[in-house]
N, C-alpha and C positions, 0 to 999 in steps of 0.2 A: 066846570071843566075838569075832566079826569086827566091827571097828569100823565098816567100810563097810556093814554090814547093819543097824545100829541108829543111832538119833539120841540119844535120852535114855533110856538103859537102866538107870541106877543109881538105886535108890529111896531114900527118906528114911532107910531103915534104915542105910544106909552113913553118912549124916551123923551119926546118933545114935551109931553105933559109933565114929566118929572122935572125937566129943566125949568119949565114955567113955574112949577110949584116952588122951586128953590128961590125964584125971584120974588114970589108973592108971600112966602112964609119961610122963615128960617128954621122953624121947628114946630112939630105937632106932638101933643101929648096924648097917648092912648088911654082909653078907659083902663082903670087899674083895679080890677076885682082881685081881692086877695084870698078868696075862699079856695079851699082844696076840696075837690069832690071825689068821693070814694065810690067804687063800684061794689055792690053786694056779691058775695059768693065768688070772688075772683080767684082763680087759680090757673096754673099752666099745666096742661095735660098733653099726652101724646095725641097728635092730630089724627083725625079720622080721614079716610079717603075722600078727596074733594077736588073740585076744579076751581082754581083761583081765577077770577074774572079779570082783575086788573092789578098789576104790580105798580105801586105808587110811591116806592122808596125802599131802600135797603141801607143797613148800617150796623155798626158794632158798638153799642153803648158801653161805656167804660165801667159801669157798675154791674155788668153781667158777662157771661160767656156766651159764645155763639153768635150767629148772624140773625138779625131781625129783618123781617120783610113786612112792609106795611101794604095793606090792600084795601079794597073797597068793602071788605068783610072782616076787618080786624087785623091784629098782628099774628104773624106766623114766626116761629122761632126754630132755627136749625141748630141743634146742640147734640154733640157726641154722636153724630151720624144719624139723628132721628129728627123728624119734623114734629113740632109741638104747636099748640094753639091755646088761646085763653077760653075759659068757660063763660065769660061775660065780657062786656065792654068791647064788643065787636064793631067798633066805629069805622066809618069811611075815612080812613087816614090819608092825608095828602101832605106832601112836602116834608117827609120824615127826615129828621136830622139827629144823628147819634152824637151825644156829648159825653163828657167824662163821668158825670153823675146821673146819666139817664138819657132821655131823648126829648126833643122839641118837635112839635107836629101841629098840623092844622087839619081841617076837614069838616066832617059832619058826624054828630053822634048817632048811634044806632037807635032804632025806634023804641027800645025799652029803657033808654037812658034818661036821667033827669038833667043832664048837662044841656046848656043852652045851645041852640042851633042857629048859625054855624059855630064851630068850636072857636073861631078866631085863632089865636096862637096859644098853645098850652104846653106845659112841661110835666113830665112824669119822672120821678126818681125811684119808683118801686115797680118797674117792669110793666107799667100800664095799669096797675091796680087803682091808682088815683092820679089826679091832675091838679096842677096849680094854674089858674088863669094868668097869662102874661099880658095879653092885649086883645082887644077887638072881640071879646066874647059876645056871641049872639048877633054880630053884625057882619062879619066877613070871613071868608076862607081863603087860603093862600097856597095854591099848588106849587108855587116857586118860592122856596125858602132855602137859606143857607145859614149855618151856625158854626162858629169856631168851637172846636172840641174842648179847649181849655180856656177860652175867653168868653166874655159876656156879649160878644157881638153877634147880631142877627141881621141878615139881609133878607129882603122880600120884594116881590113884584106885586104891586097893587094894580090889578087889571082894570078895575072900574072905579070911577070917582065915588066916594062915599061921604058920609057926614064928617068923618075924621080926616080923610086924606084925599088929595087929588090922585088921579091915576099916575103911576110912575114907579121908580125904583127907590127904595128907602133902606136905611140901616138904623139899628138901635145899638147903642153901646152900653146900655144898662138893662139888658135882658127884657126889653119890651116896654119899659116905662115911657121913653120918649123916642121919637123917630125923626131922622133928618133925611131930606132928599139927597140922592146920590147923583152926582153930575155926569159921570162917565164921559168926560171930555176926551176926545180922541177915538171914540167908538165909531168906526167907519163901517157900519153894518145896518141893514134894513130890518133886522130882527133882534130881539132879545131872546135869551134861552136860559139854560140852567146856570145857577150861580154856585161857586164854591168859596168857602172861607178857610184860610189856613188854620191848622189845628192849634198853633201856639202864638202866632204873630198876627195880631188883629189888624195891622195895616195892610196885609196881603190878601187879596181876593182875586177871583177870575170869573169870566163869563163866557159861555159858549154861544156862538151865533152861526148863522148861515154862511158867514164870511170868515170863520175861524175862531180861535181862542184869543181873548183879550185879557191881559194881566194888569193888575193895579198894585202899587206899593204905597198908596195913600188912601186906602179905604174906599176906593172907587171914584175918587175925584178926577183922576186922570187914568186912562187905560192905554195899553199898547198892544198891537197885534204881535203874538209870539209864536204863531204857527203859520203854516201855509194857508192860503185863503180857501179853506175847505168847509163843508157843512159839518160842523162839530155838534154832536148830540149829547154828550155827557162828559163830566170831568170831576176830579177830586184831588185834593192835596194829601201828600204825606209830609213829613217834616222837611224833607229835602227835595221833593219832586212834585210835579204837577202831571197827573195822568189824564188823558183825554181820548175820546173815541170819535170817529168820524166815518163817513161813508164815501167811497169812491164809486166809479162807474160799475164795478163788478162785485165788490164785497165790502164788509165792514172792517175797519182798521182801528188799532189802538197804539198810541204813542206816549212817551214820557219826556218831560222837559226837566233837566237838572236846574234847580233854582239858583245854584251858584254860578255855573258856567253858561247856562241857557242853551246847552247842547240838547238836541232832540234825538231820541232813539226810538226804534220801533219795538213794540211789545208783541210777542207771538200770542195769538188767541185762537180758539177753535174757529173753524170756518163758519161765518155768518153771512147769509146772502144780503144783498142790498135792501131787500124789503123787511129785514129783521135787525134794524140798528140797535146799538146799545143805548139804553135809556137811563141807566144809573151805573155809576162806579162808586165803590166804597172801599176804604182802607181801614184796617184794624190798628188803631193807634197803640194798642197794648202788645201787638205781636207783629214785629217787623217782617214785611214781605207778604203779609196776608191781605189778599184783595178779593173782591167779589164784583161781578158784573151781571146785570140783568138786561133782557132784551125786549123789544116791542112785542114779540110773539111769546113772551112769558117764559123764556129759558133763563136759567140762573146757574152761573158757574162760580167756583171759588178756587183761588190759588194760594198755596202756602209759601211760594218761593218767588214772589214778585212777577208772576206771569210766565215762568218757565214751564210749569205744568198746571193743568186745570182739571177740576173735577166737576162733573155735571150734577147739580143738586136738584134741579127742577126742569122738566121738559114740558113745554106748552102749558105751564101752570098747573100741572097735574100732580097732586100728592097721592101716592098709591098706598 
């Protein structure tokens, strides 16, 4: 499943399976390959004119400058006002998560790669030139991932039962070595959606659903509805806030919840029609106020002032 093609695609069945899994097994250990795979002739150059077919994640890795975009045809990098791309390792990236020392991602390797298919969950600390296998190499891919920017916690939705795990929601507190089922007690929704992990507090996470945003302060064991019961499509944390996007009957909206007061305030965004919802929100943890949003129709905007003003970086996925 391409994450850029769907918004809330995981049904309640997965939640039920995850709770059953917790009763049947307290912990599963992932395959732990320790090898680091390098790509030959890898460099980052100015991007050629192209059409991006699917945006499958955005983020600001802490070991680089600029905004990363993960797609079905590799990474794209927006730096100093110019789009860049990699000369190799053009993998079908899913579930892209920017962290302090690089990024964590899943998906499928490109046809010229020696990396096992599917990727499982891997991590790069050198801008995509090489990867360390974290879990599930060669067995599964995970479009729905979340990772704490400065913590070792990773959340994922396992959509189908595998040899390693039942279907359901899981977390790892040791960068993929072991996985625990996530209970999500209090989740009154018939869908699961995007997950967000707080950048510095591992106990705080949130999930978007067709029924709103649910927040947890105990690593997903219990959750509470903290928004109106709207169809929420994307979310991300900053240190003090939770940003989320949703669609009403006429257009796409974006809001912010203050994590201290739990007050909700509206964020002004460019007009987006109901059929072009926000699919990803990302915050730059090195630059306060810097945000990016991508949409279903492959538009990409960036703000340097917490959403007061926005710059269009990509329209309909076209790099000119």
